[in-house]
N, C-alpha and C positions, 0 to 999 in steps of 0.2 A: 560554469554552466548554470544558467538560471532557468528553472522549469516551473516557476510559480504560476499561479492563476493569471497574473497580469500579462504573461506572454502566451499562455495556453488556456484561454477561458473555457469554462464548462460549455459543453455542447457546441464547440466550434465546428464549422462545416468541414467535412473531409476534403482534402485536396489530393490530387494525384500529380505526380511528376512525370507521367508518361511511362513509368516503370512500376510493374506490380511486384510487391514484396509480400511474402507470406509471413505469418506470425513467427514461424520457426526461424526464418531467415533474419527477421528483425531481432529475435531473441539472441541469435548467434552474434549479431553485430553489437547488441547491447552488452553482452557478456565480455566483449573485447574492450569495453571502455575502462578507463581507470576507476578505481574503487569509489572515489569521491563523485564522479559523474554517474556511476551505477546507482549510488545511494540517492542522489538527487532525482534520477529517473524513476527509481522504485517509489520514492516518496510521492512524486507527482502522479504516478499511476494509482497508487493506493488512495491518495486524496481524491482522485477522480471517481473512485468507487464509493467512498464513504459519505459523500455529501458534506453537509455542514459539520464542523468539528464539534463533537459533543462536549469537549473540554474547554472550548472558548469561553472566556469570562471567569474561569476558575483561577484563583490565586495559586502560586506554587505550593502553598501549604494545603489547599483544598485538593489539588491534583495529586499530591503525595498521599494524602489521606485516602483518596479514591483508589489509588494503586495498591495501597496496603490493604484496604477493604477487599479488593478483588483477589489479592494474593491469599489473604486469610480464608476467603470463601473457597478458593481452589484447593487449599490445603485441607480444609474441614470437609469438603465434599469431593474427594478425588474421583469418584465414579460418575460425576456429572460432567457435562461439557462434551467436547469432541476430542477424539484422539488426533494429535497433530499430524501423524502420518496419513490418516484417512482424509483429513482436511486438505493436505497438500495434494493427494491424488485427485480429490474432487476439483480443486482449483486447476490442476493441470489437465483435467478432462480425461483422466485414465479410468 
């Protein structure tokens, strides 16, 4: 399953197939996909929200250094940032 930008360009016009499906129904169908397809779908959806990748152009060593810097910052400042459970509720619209 290829869900890259070449098949699903940003801001593609919405199309209907004559059947309306709710986000909840779509989620149920997506959860029924094999793990590899769910991963590809999740990545495509996240990429559609993030815009340009902030890590494009970084070498593997630079990317690793950035991830270590972020981890060190999170460890040094545990009270900063957002609680993951709160973020998940916000994303889900609860």
